[in-house]
Structures are given as C-alpha cells and as structure tokens.
VOMARDO-412540 format. One record per residue (C-alpha): x, y, z. Coordinates in steps of 0.001 Angstrom, whole numbers, plus 524288, in hexadecimal, padded with zeros to 5 digits. Each point is the difference from the previous one (the first is absolute). Example, Ala and Ser with C-alpha at 12.3 -4.5 7.8 and 13.67 -1.06 7.14 Angstrom:
residues 2
8300C7EE6C81E78 8055A80D707FD6C 
//
This chain:
residues 97
7FF417FEC77FECD 8044280F107FD23 803F48093980CC9 7F8E780B237F9A7 7F4917F5FB7FCC2 7F6488054E80C49 7F2AA7F92680138 7FBCA80A90807F2 7F524809237FB35 8031980E89801D3 7F3E5805A18035E 7FA587F67180918 80CF17F8D2805DA 7F9A27F24C7FBCC 8090A7F6967FEE5 800247EF817FD79 7F90D7F69D80A39 8058F7F2D480519 7F9327F3217FEBC 7FEC87F2457FB84 7FFD37F8CC7F351 7F8F97F4C98043B 8009E7F26E7F73E 7F39A7F69F80156 809AF7F7AE80971 7FF3280A5180938 80D91802BF7FD9D 803E780F2F80238 80991807B87FA81 8029680F23801B0 7FB61809497F580 7FEE98114C7FE42 7F337804497FD0B 804AB80BA87F6AE 7F9A680B4E7FFA9 7FAC4804757F1B0 807E680ABD7FC14 7FEAD80A757F5A2 8084380B4D7FB69 7F51D8098A7FE85 800AB80FC17FD04 7F74E8068880A3A 7FB4880DCE7FCD2 7FF3780B6D809D3 7F74480AC67FDDF 806868099680A35 80E097FDAC7FB7F 7FA9E7FEF27F087 80B5C7F4C87FE03 7FFFA7F0A47FF65 8078D7F73E80AE2 8030F7F1E07F92F 7FDB67F66880B7E 801247F2BF80290 7F4057FC9A8066F 7F6F87F3BA80305 7F3737FE637F7F6 7F8898011680AF4 8060D80CDF8049C 7FB86805E37F0CC 7F2C07FB8B8028C 7FFF98077480FE9 8068F80B607F938 7F65D8007E7F66E 7F3E37FE6A8086E 8052B80B1380881 8013C80A967F677 80C388002F7FACF 80DBE7FEF7804C2 8008580EDB80813 7F2F87F9618057C 8057F7F30F80377 80E588065F80750 7F6D080AB0806EC 7F6797F72580686 809F77F6B48041E 806267FF5B80B17 80FBB802ED7FF4A 8018B7F2558084A 7F9957F8487F5E7 808D1805FC7F469 80E6A7FC437FC64 80A1280959800E1 7FE6E802EB7EF97 7F07480266802CF 8029D8085E80C19 80851808AC7F786 7F7D5800F97F470 7F6B8804C280954 8070580A108050D 80498805E17F44A 7EE0B7FF537FDF0 7FD6E8066480BAD 80A0E80BC17FFF9 7FA598021C7F099 7F2707FF5180321 7FF108093980B37 
//
C-alpha cells in the first residue's frame, strides 16, 4: 500500500472498519470494510471557488442534503471534523461574516 493513499474521508473523517470473513465452515479471517471514497469537486458559494476533496459517497449525499459545502461545514461542530475540513470551515466563516 502506498503511504500517501489515505483511506479517510476529508470532510467527515470516515475510515475503514474491521471485521471477519466467515466461511461456510465458520472459519474466520480478518478483513477490512473500506469506505467508498471518490475524488469530487465541491463548489463554495461564499468563496466562489471549487475545492477538490476525497470524500465518501455517503458524505456527498449528506452535503447535498444539508444544502451544499458551506452549510454543511457551518452546521457541523468542529469536534466532528478532520483538520482539513476545520481549515476550510475557518476560511468560509471568515469570508461570510
């Protein structure tokens, strides 16, 4: 695995889960459940520019439901955001004030 390949959503911080492959004979071997990560561009209405982020598909649906990238970041507490998202939120909040 490459070192720069991060299996982490840049907006929600979702990462892989671990579990077992269970065979018909009930033999168990460890496995990983990887998030469905996609590279996607989100448009910021406040900043008037696009940001390319690596996010989970479930996050894309959540952002659209909340009303776009700006609204998603404004309404999400900092404790639930990873570092990159916190920096983006800070920029958006400083421009919107």
